[in-house]
Backbone as numpy.savetxt, mean C-alpha at the origin, in Angstrom:
# Nx Ny Nz CAx CAy CAz Cx Cy Cz
0.49 -33.05 66.82 0.46 -34.15 65.86 -0.38 -35.29 66.44
-1.22 -35.91 65.61 -2.09 -37.00 66.05 -1.38 -38.34 65.93
-1.31 -39.10 67.03 -0.70 -40.43 66.99 -1.64 -41.42 66.31
-1.03 -42.48 65.77 -1.80 -43.53 65.11 -1.92 -44.71 66.08
-3.12 -45.11 66.38 -3.35 -46.23 67.32 -3.46 -47.53 66.55
-2.71 -48.50 66.97 -2.73 -49.82 66.33 -4.08 -50.47 66.59
-4.65 -51.03 65.55 -5.98 -51.67 65.68 -5.89 -53.06 66.30
-4.62 -53.56 66.45 -4.47 -54.90 67.03 -4.17 -54.83 68.52
-3.16 -54.01 68.88 -2.75 -53.96 70.30 -3.04 -52.63 70.96
-3.59 -51.68 70.18 -3.99 -50.36 70.66 -2.84 -49.55 71.22
-1.61 -49.84 70.75 -0.45 -49.04 71.13 -0.42 -47.78 70.26
-0.13 -46.63 70.88 -0.05 -45.37 70.12 1.30 -45.28 69.40
1.25 -44.97 68.16 2.46 -44.84 67.33 2.52 -43.44 66.73
3.76 -43.01 66.44 3.95 -41.68 65.81 3.37 -41.70 64.39
3.01 -40.53 63.88 2.39 -40.47 62.54 3.31 -41.00 61.43
4.66 -40.95 61.65 5.58 -41.41 60.61 5.70 -42.93 60.59
5.22 -43.60 61.63 5.42 -45.06 61.75 4.58 -45.81 60.73
5.20 -46.88 60.14 4.48 -47.73 59.21 4.13 -49.07 59.84
4.88 -49.37 60.92 4.61 -50.62 61.64 4.44 -50.31 63.12
3.62 -51.07 63.78 3.33 -50.84 65.19 4.55 -51.16 66.04
4.88 -50.24 66.98 6.02 -50.45 67.87 5.72 -51.54 68.91
4.42 -51.87 69.12 4.08 -52.87 70.12 4.03 -54.28 69.56
3.27 -54.45 68.45 3.11 -55.80 67.91 3.79 -56.01 66.58
4.28 -54.95 65.92 5.00 -55.07 64.67 4.12 -55.20 63.44
2.79 -55.13 63.63 1.91 -55.25 62.46 1.84 -53.91 61.71
1.53 -53.99 60.38 1.42 -52.75 59.59 0.32 -51.86 60.13
0.62 -50.60 60.09 -0.37 -49.62 60.53 -1.21 -49.16 59.35
-2.46 -48.84 59.54 -3.36 -48.35 58.47 -3.16 -46.83 58.32
-2.28 -46.43 57.31 -2.04 -45.01 57.04 -3.16 -44.46 56.14
-3.57 -43.23 56.34 -4.58 -42.65 55.43 -3.99 -42.45 54.04
-4.67 -42.84 52.98 -4.21 -42.71 51.58 -4.71 -41.39 50.99
-4.21 -41.11 49.77 -4.61 -39.87 49.09 -6.09 -39.85 48.82
-6.59 -41.06 48.48 -8.02 -41.13 48.19 -8.84 -40.90 49.45
-8.25 -41.29 50.64 -8.97 -41.09 51.89 -9.09 -39.61 52.24
-8.08 -38.81 51.78 -8.09 -37.39 52.12 -8.85 -36.56 51.11
-9.24 -37.17 49.98 -9.96 -36.42 48.94 -11.33 -36.11 49.44
-11.82 -34.93 49.11 -13.18 -34.57 49.57 -14.19 -35.47 48.91
-15.21 -35.86 49.60 -16.22 -36.73 49.02 -16.95 -36.05 47.89
-17.39 -36.91 46.94 -18.13 -36.38 45.79 -19.38 -35.69 46.29
-19.63 -34.51 45.73 -20.80 -33.75 46.15 -20.49 -32.71 47.18
-19.26 -32.74 47.78 -18.89 -31.74 48.77 -18.63 -30.42 48.09
-18.63 -29.29 48.81 -18.37 -27.98 48.18 -17.03 -27.92 47.48
-15.96 -28.54 48.08 -14.64 -28.51 47.44 -14.66 -29.29 46.14
-15.32 -30.45 46.16 -15.37 -31.28 44.95 -16.10 -30.55 43.84
-17.19 -29.89 44.13 -17.95 -29.18 43.11 -17.14 -28.04 42.51
-16.38 -27.33 43.37 -15.56 -26.22 42.88 -14.49 -26.72 41.94
-13.85 -27.88 42.37 -12.78 -28.43 41.52 -13.33 -28.90 40.19
-14.55 -29.44 40.19 -15.13 -29.90 38.93 -15.44 -28.73 38.00
-15.72 -27.57 38.58 -16.05 -26.42 37.74 -14.82 -25.76 37.14
-13.66 -25.90 37.76 -12.45 -25.21 37.30 -12.08 -25.56 35.86
-12.02 -26.87 35.48 -11.62 -27.16 34.10 -12.55 -26.60 33.05
-13.79 -26.31 33.43 -14.74 -25.85 32.42 -14.61 -24.36 32.13
-13.77 -23.65 32.90 -13.63 -22.21 32.69 -12.98 -21.97 31.34
-13.60 -21.12 30.45 -13.04 -20.77 29.16 -13.25 -21.82 28.10
-13.93 -22.93 28.41 -14.13 -23.99 27.42 -15.51 -23.91 26.80
-16.50 -23.71 27.62 -17.87 -23.68 27.13 -18.23 -22.28 26.63
-17.47 -21.79 25.62 -17.75 -20.49 25.04 -18.80 -20.62 23.94
-19.52 -19.52 23.72 -20.50 -19.51 22.65 -19.78 -19.46 21.30
-20.01 -20.38 20.38 -19.30 -20.38 19.09 -19.60 -19.12 18.29
-18.58 -18.64 17.54 -18.74 -17.43 16.73 -19.69 -17.70 15.56
-20.68 -16.86 15.34 -21.61 -17.06 14.23 -20.89 -17.08 12.88
-21.45 -17.80 11.92 -20.82 -17.92 10.60 -20.73 -16.56 9.91
-21.72 -15.70 10.11 -21.70 -14.39 9.47 -20.53 -13.55 9.98
-20.27 -13.65 11.28 -19.14 -12.90 11.85 -17.83 -13.43 11.30
-17.70 -14.78 11.25 -16.49 -15.37 10.68 -16.29 -14.91 9.24
-17.39 -14.91 8.45 -17.30 -14.50 7.06 -16.89 -13.05 6.93
-17.44 -12.19 7.82 -17.09 -10.77 7.78 -15.61 -10.56 8.11
-15.12 -11.30 9.13 -13.69 -11.22 9.46 -12.84 -11.67 8.28
-13.24 -12.75 7.63 -12.47 -13.26 6.50 -12.43 -12.29 5.34
-13.59 -11.70 5.02 -13.64 -10.73 3.92 -12.81 -9.49 4.25
-12.91 -9.02 5.50 -12.13 -7.84 5.89 -10.63 -8.09 5.81
-10.21 -9.28 6.27 -8.78 -9.61 6.21 -8.30 -9.70 4.78
-9.10 -10.33 3.90 -8.72 -10.45 2.49 -8.66 -9.09 1.81
-9.60 -8.19 2.15 -9.60 -6.86 1.55 -8.36 -6.06 1.96
-8.00 -6.13 3.24 -6.81 -5.42 3.70 -5.55 -5.96 3.05
-5.48 -7.28 2.91 -4.31 -7.89 2.28 -4.22 -7.49 0.81
-5.37 -7.47 0.12 -5.38 -7.07 -1.29 -4.96 -5.61 -1.45
-5.43 -4.75 -0.53 -5.05 -3.34 -0.58 -3.55 -3.17 -0.36
-2.99 -3.93 0.56 -1.56 -3.87 0.81 -0.78 -4.28 -0.44
-1.21 -5.38 -1.09 -0.52 -5.84 -2.30 -0.60 -4.79 -3.40
-1.79 -4.18 -3.56 -1.95 -3.17 -4.60 -1.03 -1.97 -4.36
-0.97 -1.50 -3.12 -0.11 -0.37 -2.81 1.35 -0.71 -3.00
1.72 -1.95 -2.63 3.12 -2.35 -2.76 3.55 -2.39 -4.22
2.75 -3.09 -5.05 3.15 -3.26 -6.45 2.96 -1.99 -7.26
1.99 -1.16 -6.91 1.79 0.07 -7.68 2.88 1.09 -7.44
3.64 0.95 -6.32 4.73 1.89 -6.02 6.10 1.33 -6.34
6.13 0.16 -6.97 7.42 -0.36 -7.40 7.94 0.47 -8.56
9.25 0.73 -8.61 9.79 1.48 -9.75 9.63 0.70 -11.04
9.46 1.46 -12.14 9.33 0.82 -13.44 7.90 0.51 -13.85
6.92 0.81 -12.97 5.53 0.55 -13.30 5.02 1.61 -14.28
4.09 1.24 -15.19 3.53 2.23 -16.12 2.81 3.35 -15.38
2.94 4.57 -15.88 2.16 5.66 -15.33 0.71 5.47 -15.78
-0.26 5.49 -14.85 -1.65 5.16 -15.21 -2.25 6.09 -16.25
-1.85 7.38 -16.25 -2.38 8.31 -17.25 -1.71 8.07 -18.59
-0.39 7.94 -18.59 0.34 7.73 -19.84 -0.06 6.40 -20.48
-0.32 5.39 -19.68 -0.69 4.07 -20.23 -1.97 4.13 -21.05
-2.86 5.09 -20.75 -4.13 5.22 -21.46 -4.05 6.17 -22.66
-2.89 6.76 -22.89 -2.74 7.72 -23.97 -2.67 7.03 -25.33
-3.09 7.72 -26.41 -3.05 7.11 -27.75 -1.64 7.00 -28.29
-1.42 5.99 -29.14 -0.16 5.86 -29.88 -0.27 6.72 -31.14
0.69 7.61 -31.34 0.61 8.52 -32.49 1.82 8.38 -33.42
2.78 7.55 -33.05 3.97 7.38 -33.88 4.56 6.01 -33.61
5.50 5.61 -34.49 6.21 4.36 -34.27 7.21 4.55 -33.13
7.59 3.47 -32.43 8.64 3.60 -31.41 9.88 4.27 -31.98
10.49 5.12 -31.19 11.63 5.90 -31.67 12.72 5.90 -30.61
13.96 5.89 -31.05 15.11 6.00 -30.15 15.69 7.41 -30.32
15.57 8.21 -29.28 16.10 9.57 -29.34 17.60 9.53 -29.07
18.36 9.68 -30.11 19.82 9.66 -29.99 20.39 10.97 -30.53
21.63 11.19 -30.23 22.28 12.41 -30.71 22.01 13.59 -29.82
21.82 14.77 -30.45 21.64 16.01 -29.70 20.33 16.01 -28.93
20.28 16.71 -27.80 19.04 16.81 -27.02 17.93 17.46 -27.85
16.70 17.11 -27.54 15.53 17.72 -28.19 14.94 18.72 -27.20
15.00 19.99 -27.54 14.47 21.04 -26.67 13.01 21.33 -27.03
12.28 21.79 -26.05 10.87 22.11 -26.30 10.75 23.29 -27.25
9.75 23.23 -28.12 9.46 24.32 -29.05 8.17 24.99 -28.61
8.21 26.29 -28.37 7.04 27.02 -27.92 6.06 27.21 -29.07
4.80 26.86 -28.87 3.76 27.02 -29.88 2.54 27.66 -29.24
1.58 28.06 -30.09 0.34 28.65 -29.61 -0.74 27.57 -29.51
-1.58 27.68 -28.49 -2.71 26.76 -28.32 -4.01 27.51 -28.52
-5.03 26.79 -29.00 -6.37 27.34 -29.17 -7.29 26.81 -28.08
-8.30 27.58 -27.74 -9.35 27.11 -26.84 -10.66 27.15 -27.61
-11.25 25.94 -27.77 -12.48 25.85 -28.57 -13.39 24.76 -28.03
-14.65 25.09 -27.84 -15.66 24.12 -27.40 -15.24 23.36 -26.14
-14.62 24.07 -25.21 -14.26 23.45 -23.93 -12.99 22.64 -23.95
-12.19 22.77 -25.03 -10.92 22.05 -25.12 -9.77 23.00 -25.39
-8.60 22.63 -24.89 -7.35 23.29 -25.26 -6.75 22.46 -26.39
-6.44 23.10 -27.52 -6.10 22.37 -28.74 -4.75 22.80 -29.27
-3.93 21.80 -29.67 -2.66 22.07 -30.36 -2.60 21.21 -31.62
-1.65 21.51 -32.48 -1.52 20.82 -33.77 -0.77 19.50 -33.63
-1.38 18.41 -34.10 -0.70 17.12 -34.08 0.47 17.08 -35.06
0.34 17.58 -36.33 1.50 17.57 -37.24 2.71 18.33 -36.67
2.44 19.43 -35.94 3.56 20.18 -35.35 4.30 19.33 -34.32
3.55 18.62 -33.49 4.19 17.76 -32.47 4.96 16.63 -33.14
4.38 16.02 -34.19 5.07 14.94 -34.89 6.39 15.44 -35.49
6.42 16.69 -35.89 7.63 17.26 -36.48 8.65 17.65 -35.41
8.20 18.31 -34.34 9.11 18.83 -33.33 9.43 17.82 -32.23
8.58 16.82 -32.02 8.73 15.77 -30.99 8.43 16.26 -29.58
8.58 17.55 -29.33 8.33 18.10 -27.99 7.95 19.58 -28.13
6.75 19.93 -27.61 6.29 21.32 -27.72 5.82 21.81 -26.36
5.91 23.13 -26.18 5.44 23.79 -24.96 4.38 24.80 -25.37
3.33 24.91 -24.55 2.26 25.87 -24.84 1.61 26.28 -23.53
0.84 27.36 -23.56 0.23 27.90 -22.35 -1.28 28.01 -22.52
-1.97 27.77 -21.41 -3.40 28.06 -21.35 -3.56 29.37 -20.60
-4.12 30.37 -21.27 -4.28 31.69 -20.67 -5.72 31.81 -20.16
-5.90 31.62 -18.85 -7.22 31.77 -18.25 -7.52 33.22 -17.95
-8.61 33.43 -17.26 -9.01 34.81 -16.95 -8.08 35.48 -15.96
-7.45 34.66 -15.08 -6.60 35.28 -14.05 -5.22 34.65 -13.95
-4.97 33.59 -14.72 -3.69 32.91 -14.57 -3.27 32.27 -15.88
-2.00 31.98 -15.97 -1.45 31.26 -17.12 -0.96 29.90 -16.64
-1.38 28.86 -17.33 -1.00 27.51 -16.93 -0.10 26.92 -18.01
1.15 26.56 -17.66 2.08 26.02 -18.65 1.83 24.53 -18.91
1.85 24.14 -20.19 1.60 22.76 -20.59 2.69 22.27 -21.52
2.75 20.96 -21.67 3.82 20.31 -22.42 3.24 19.11 -23.15
3.77 18.83 -24.34 3.41 17.60 -25.06 4.67 17.05 -25.72
4.81 15.72 -25.67 5.93 15.08 -26.36 5.54 13.67 -26.75
6.37 13.06 -27.60 6.18 11.67 -28.01 7.25 10.84 -27.30
6.81 9.85 -26.51 7.82 9.06 -25.80 8.41 7.99 -26.72
9.34 7.21 -26.21 10.07 6.28 -27.07 9.23 5.12 -27.58
8.05 4.89 -26.98 7.15 3.84 -27.46 6.17 4.37 -28.50
6.22 5.68 -28.78 5.31 6.29 -29.76 4.05 6.85 -29.16
3.93 6.85 -27.83 2.72 7.38 -27.17 2.77 8.90 -27.05
1.59 9.48 -27.12 1.43 10.90 -26.85 1.43 11.13 -25.34
2.25 12.06 -24.88 2.27 12.44 -23.46 1.97 13.92 -23.36
0.92 14.27 -22.65 0.61 15.67 -22.37 0.65 15.86 -20.85
1.19 17.00 -20.41 1.41 17.19 -18.97 1.49 18.67 -18.64
1.33 18.96 -17.35 1.55 20.32 -16.86 3.05 20.58 -16.81
3.48 21.65 -17.42 4.90 21.95 -17.59 5.41 22.79 -16.43
5.57 22.10 -15.29 5.96 22.88 -14.11 6.64 21.98 -13.10
7.82 22.40 -12.63 8.56 21.69 -11.59 8.46 22.55 -10.32
7.59 22.13 -9.38 7.26 22.98 -8.23 8.46 23.40 -7.38
9.38 22.51 -7.02 10.47 22.95 -6.14 11.35 24.04 -6.73
11.64 23.95 -8.04 12.56 24.94 -8.63 11.85 25.93 -9.56
10.51 25.80 -9.72 9.70 26.71 -10.55 10.13 26.72 -12.02
10.64 25.60 -12.49 11.07 25.53 -13.88 9.90 25.24 -14.80
9.92 25.81 -16.01 8.93 25.53 -17.05 9.62 25.08 -18.34
10.88 24.67 -18.21 11.67 24.31 -19.38 12.19 22.89 -19.25
12.02 22.09 -20.33 12.45 20.69 -20.32 13.09 20.33 -21.67
13.79 19.22 -21.66 14.38 18.70 -22.89 14.44 17.18 -22.81
14.56 16.55 -23.98 14.69 15.09 -24.07 16.15 14.75 -24.37
16.71 13.85 -23.57 18.07 13.34 -23.80 18.00 11.81 -23.79
18.01 11.22 -24.97 17.94 9.76 -25.06 16.62 9.24 -24.51
16.68 8.49 -23.41 15.47 7.92 -22.80 15.08 8.70 -21.54
15.58 9.92 -21.40 15.33 10.70 -20.19 14.71 12.05 -20.53
13.86 12.51 -19.62 13.33 13.88 -19.67 14.07 14.68 -18.61
14.61 15.84 -18.98 15.46 16.61 -18.07 14.86 17.99 -17.81
14.97 18.42 -16.56 14.56 19.78 -16.20 15.65 20.75 -16.63
15.25 21.85 -17.26 16.24 22.81 -17.74 16.80 23.71 -16.68
16.31 23.62 -15.45 16.79 24.49 -14.38 17.55 23.72 -13.31
16.94 22.69 -12.74 17.60 21.96 -11.64 18.30 20.69 -12.12
18.12 20.35 -13.40 18.74 19.18 -14.01 18.28 17.86 -13.39
17.11 17.86 -12.76 16.52 16.58 -12.36 16.16 15.80 -13.61
16.15 14.45 -13.49 15.89 13.61 -14.65 14.84 12.56 -14.33
14.01 12.25 -15.34 12.97 11.23 -15.22 13.01 10.32 -16.44
12.48 9.12 -16.27 12.35 8.22 -17.41 11.32 8.79 -18.38
11.66 8.83 -19.65 10.82 9.47 -20.65 9.47 8.77 -20.79
9.44 7.45 -20.65 8.22 6.69 -20.94 7.19 6.73 -19.81
7.63 6.74 -18.54 6.66 6.71 -17.43 6.89 7.79 -16.37
7.90 8.65 -16.57 8.20 9.77 -15.68 8.61 9.34 -14.27
9.16 8.13 -14.14 9.77 7.73 -12.87 11.02 8.56 -12.63
11.24 8.98 -11.38 12.41 9.77 -11.07 13.71 8.99 -11.19
14.74 9.62 -11.72 16.06 8.99 -11.87 17.07 9.65 -10.93
17.15 10.98 -11.00 18.10 11.69 -10.15 17.70 13.16 -10.05
18.26 13.84 -9.06 18.02 15.27 -8.91 17.16 15.62 -7.72
17.24 16.85 -7.29 16.52 17.30 -6.10 15.01 17.38 -6.33
14.58 17.44 -7.58 13.15 17.59 -7.88 12.56 16.35 -8.55
13.21 15.20 -8.42 12.77 14.04 -9.20 11.40 13.51 -8.76
10.91 13.93 -7.57 9.56 13.54 -7.14 8.48 14.43 -7.77
8.90 15.42 -8.56 7.95 16.36 -9.15 8.15 16.46 -10.66
7.90 15.38 -11.40 8.00 15.46 -12.86 6.82 16.25 -13.41
6.83 16.60 -14.70 5.62 17.17 -15.29 4.43 16.25 -15.00
3.35 16.82 -14.51 2.19 16.05 -14.06 1.31 15.68 -15.27
1.23 14.38 -15.65 0.48 14.01 -16.86 -1.00 14.37 -16.77
-1.57 14.71 -17.92 -2.99 15.02 -18.04 -3.53 14.29 -19.26
-4.71 13.69 -19.19 -5.24 12.94 -20.35 -5.51 13.86 -21.54
-5.38 13.30 -22.73 -5.67 14.03 -23.96 -6.12 13.04 -25.03
-6.72 13.56 -26.08 -7.20 12.74 -27.19 -6.75 13.35 -28.51
-6.79 12.51 -29.54 -6.46 12.96 -30.89 -7.75 13.01 -31.70
-8.03 14.18 -32.28 -9.20 14.36 -33.13 -8.72 14.90 -34.47
-8.67 14.02 -35.45 -8.15 14.44 -36.75 -6.69 14.82 -36.64
-6.38 16.06 -37.00 -5.01 16.57 -36.92 -4.80 17.44 -35.68
-5.64 17.23 -34.67 -5.54 18.05 -33.48 -5.41 17.19 -32.22
-4.75 17.74 -31.23 -4.66 17.14 -29.89 -5.54 17.96 -28.97
-6.49 17.29 -28.29 -7.45 17.98 -27.44 -7.22 17.62 -25.97
-7.22 18.67 -25.14 -7.14 18.49 -23.69 -8.34 19.22 -23.08
-9.03 18.56 -22.15 -10.20 19.18 -21.53 -9.82 20.47 -20.81
-10.51 21.57 -21.17 -10.23 22.85 -20.51 -10.55 22.78 -19.03
-11.60 22.00 -18.67 -11.97 21.88 -17.26 -10.85 21.23 -16.46
-10.20 20.19 -17.03 -9.09 19.55 -16.33 -7.92 20.52 -16.17
-7.66 21.29 -17.20 -6.57 22.26 -17.13 -6.84 23.32 -16.06
-8.07 23.82 -16.02 -8.42 24.88 -15.07 -8.41 24.38 -13.62
-8.58 23.07 -13.44 -8.60 22.53 -12.06 -7.19 22.21 -11.54
-6.17 22.49 -12.34 -4.80 22.16 -11.92 -4.39 22.98 -10.70
-3.70 22.27 -9.77 -3.13 22.92 -8.59 -1.71 22.43 -8.41
-0.85 23.27 -7.92 0.54 22.87 -7.69 0.58 21.81 -6.57
1.61 20.98 -6.60 1.74 19.88 -5.64 2.44 20.29 -4.35
2.87 21.51 -4.26 3.51 22.02 -3.04 2.72 23.23 -2.52
């Protein structure tokens, strides 16, 4: 340890002393500023550089910021669309575009069973009779291709819309359905769907309602594209 020499009487004092043991005068202790490295020294330069680390970054270009913003907005919009489109009670996108062919109707009383009818194939369309559907409310028919038979279904929902669909429940292989009030029921597994939008209500096969297919009304006929029918594939 270095002793402190008094500048008045030159007596050596211990480093902890504040007053000289010989003459009693205050001793000159080194201050914090005295121990600081002088400006321009290597230590001082290093300390001056430390605060600047991570501060002097190159600013992000506006185009990059804009791209990030657009990407974030697109992902958020996609999330909202997926969320709301899978909420129960939403209109079926195919059924929503179907024509209205009757006044809204309340199916009450006895169940309405499908009536088997014959379909025609003409000019690239599968065709059934509109007056027959208006009378029966629900009909079943088949498209007989070169190597397979494809079962189809048509009915009038409670809002008066025409609904055409593939008549097949993949898990239980059923081709038979009926209308009970506001529900469409499978004749084999007894799964049930909402008549208007085919949302599942109950049953082991409720995720596999009749798969809607677009159709049009031409005069007294209902037309379904033969190409759409031929491209049908089971969902399992």
